[in-house]
C-alpha positions as CSV (number, residue, x, y, z in Angstrom):
1,M,-16.8,26.3,25.6
2,G,-13.4,25.9,23.6
3,E,-11.9,23.3,26.0
4,L,-15.7,21.3,25.3
5,F,-14.2,20.5,21.6
6,S,-10.4,20.0,22.5
7,G,-9.0,16.8,21.2
8,E,-8.4,15.1,24.7
9,N,-12.1,15.4,25.6
10,L,-13.5,14.7,22.0
11,N,-11.1,11.7,22.5
12,F,-12.7,11.0,25.9
13,A,-16.3,11.4,24.4
14,L,-15.7,8.8,21.7
15,N,-13.8,6.4,23.8
16,I,-11.3,6.3,21.1
17,S,-7.5,5.6,21.6
18,D,-4.6,6.9,20.2
19,T,-3.5,4.2,18.5
20,F,-6.5,3.5,16.7
21,L,-6.4,7.0,15.2
22,K,-3.1,6.5,14.4
23,W,-4.3,2.8,12.4
24,I,-6.9,5.1,10.8
25,L,-4.4,7.8,9.4
26,L,-2.3,5.1,8.4
27,L,-4.8,3.2,6.3
28,V,-6.1,6.3,4.8
29,I,-2.7,7.3,4.0
30,I,-1.3,4.0,2.3
31,I,-4.2,3.3,0.2
32,K,-5.6,6.2,-2.1
33,P,-2.5,8.7,-1.9
34,V,-0.3,6.1,-2.4
35,N,-1.8,4.6,-5.3
36,V,-2.5,8.2,-7.1
37,S,1.1,9.0,-6.3
38,F,2.6,5.8,-8.0
39,K,0.3,6.5,-10.7
40,I,1.8,10.3,-11.4
41,L,5.4,9.6,-10.4
42,F,6.0,6.5,-12.1
43,Q,3.5,7.6,-15.4
44,N,6.2,7.5,-17.9
45,Y,7.6,3.8,-17.0
46,A,3.8,2.2,-17.7
47,P,4.0,-0.8,-20.3
48,I,2.3,-0.8,-23.2
49,E,-0.7,-3.0,-22.8
50,S,-0.8,-5.8,-25.0
51,N,-3.9,-7.8,-25.6
52,N,-5.7,-4.4,-25.3
53,G,-5.3,-5.3,-21.7
54,K,-7.8,-8.3,-22.0
55,D,-5.5,-10.3,-19.6
56,T,-6.0,-8.1,-16.8
57,I,-8.8,-6.9,-15.0
58,D,-9.3,-3.1,-14.7
59,G,-8.6,-1.6,-11.3
60,A,-6.9,-4.9,-10.0
61,G,-3.4,-3.5,-9.8
62,A,-4.7,-1.0,-7.2
63,I,-6.6,-3.3,-5.0
64,I,-3.6,-5.9,-5.1
65,G,-1.5,-3.0,-4.0
66,N,-3.6,-1.9,-1.6
67,L,-3.9,-5.1,0.1
68,E,-0.1,-5.7,-0.3
69,R,0.0,-2.4,1.9
70,L,-2.3,-3.4,4.6
71,L,-0.6,-6.8,4.7
72,I,3.0,-5.1,5.4
73,S,1.5,-3.0,7.8
74,I,0.2,-5.5,10.1
75,F,3.0,-7.6,9.9
76,L,5.1,-4.7,10.6
77,Y,2.8,-4.3,13.5
78,Y,3.4,-7.9,14.9
79,N,7.2,-7.7,14.0
80,Q,6.6,-10.8,11.6
81,F,9.2,-9.8,8.9
82,G,9.6,-12.4,6.9
83,A,5.7,-12.7,6.6
84,I,6.2,-9.8,4.4
85,G,8.5,-11.5,2.0
86,L,5.4,-13.9,1.5
87,V,3.6,-11.5,0.3
88,F,6.0,-10.5,-2.7
89,T,6.7,-14.3,-3.0
90,A,2.5,-14.2,-4.0
91,K,2.3,-11.6,-6.0
92,S,4.9,-12.9,-8.2
93,V,3.2,-16.1,-8.4
94,A,0.7,-14.9,-9.6
95,R,2.1,-12.9,-12.1
96,F,5.3,-14.9,-12.9
97,N,4.3,-15.8,-16.3
98,R,4.0,-12.0,-17.8
99,I,7.1,-11.0,-15.7
100,S,9.1,-14.0,-17.6
101,N,8.1,-12.6,-21.2
102,D,7.6,-9.1,-20.8
103,P,10.9,-6.9,-19.7
104,S,9.1,-3.9,-19.2
105,F,6.2,-5.4,-17.2
106,A,8.8,-6.7,-15.1
107,E,10.4,-3.6,-14.3
108,Y,7.2,-1.8,-14.1
109,Y,6.2,-4.3,-11.2
110,L,9.1,-4.2,-9.5
111,I,9.1,-0.3,-8.9
112,G,5.6,-0.6,-8.0
113,S,6.6,-3.2,-5.3
114,L,9.1,-1.4,-3.8
115,Y,7.5,1.7,-4.2
116,S,4.8,0.1,-2.2
117,M,7.1,-1.3,0.4
118,I,9.3,1.8,0.9
119,S,5.5,4.0,1.2
120,V,4.5,1.9,3.9
121,L,7.8,1.5,5.9
122,I,7.6,5.2,5.9
123,C,4.6,5.6,6.8
124,Y,4.2,3.3,9.3
125,A,7.8,5.2,10.7
126,V,6.3,8.3,10.9
127,I,2.7,7.7,12.2
128,L,2.8,4.7,14.4
129,T,6.3,4.8,15.7
């Protein structure tokens, strides 16, 4: 009976590849746990919001970070390392005015971008290679 529910039999029964399961694990880790760990580790560096946060949408930064990490993972898989720079360029263009005018936000933005990149690289290396 114990063999019936072994990982190999379950995998066969569901017809799910190991690679697919690894991608699911990667996506689960780089989305919520990375967001939560960033907020915990770097809460002391968060800039004080001006204009009571009226110039940003609540939760938009987390969604942007999730999409950024997803794109980086896909680009890593296809060995498109130059395209990873495109992700950061797009983010920087979108936030250019605030980065230029608010040094504390610029530092927090850079910390977040680098943390996001490092977390994807580590998770990708551990899970998919």
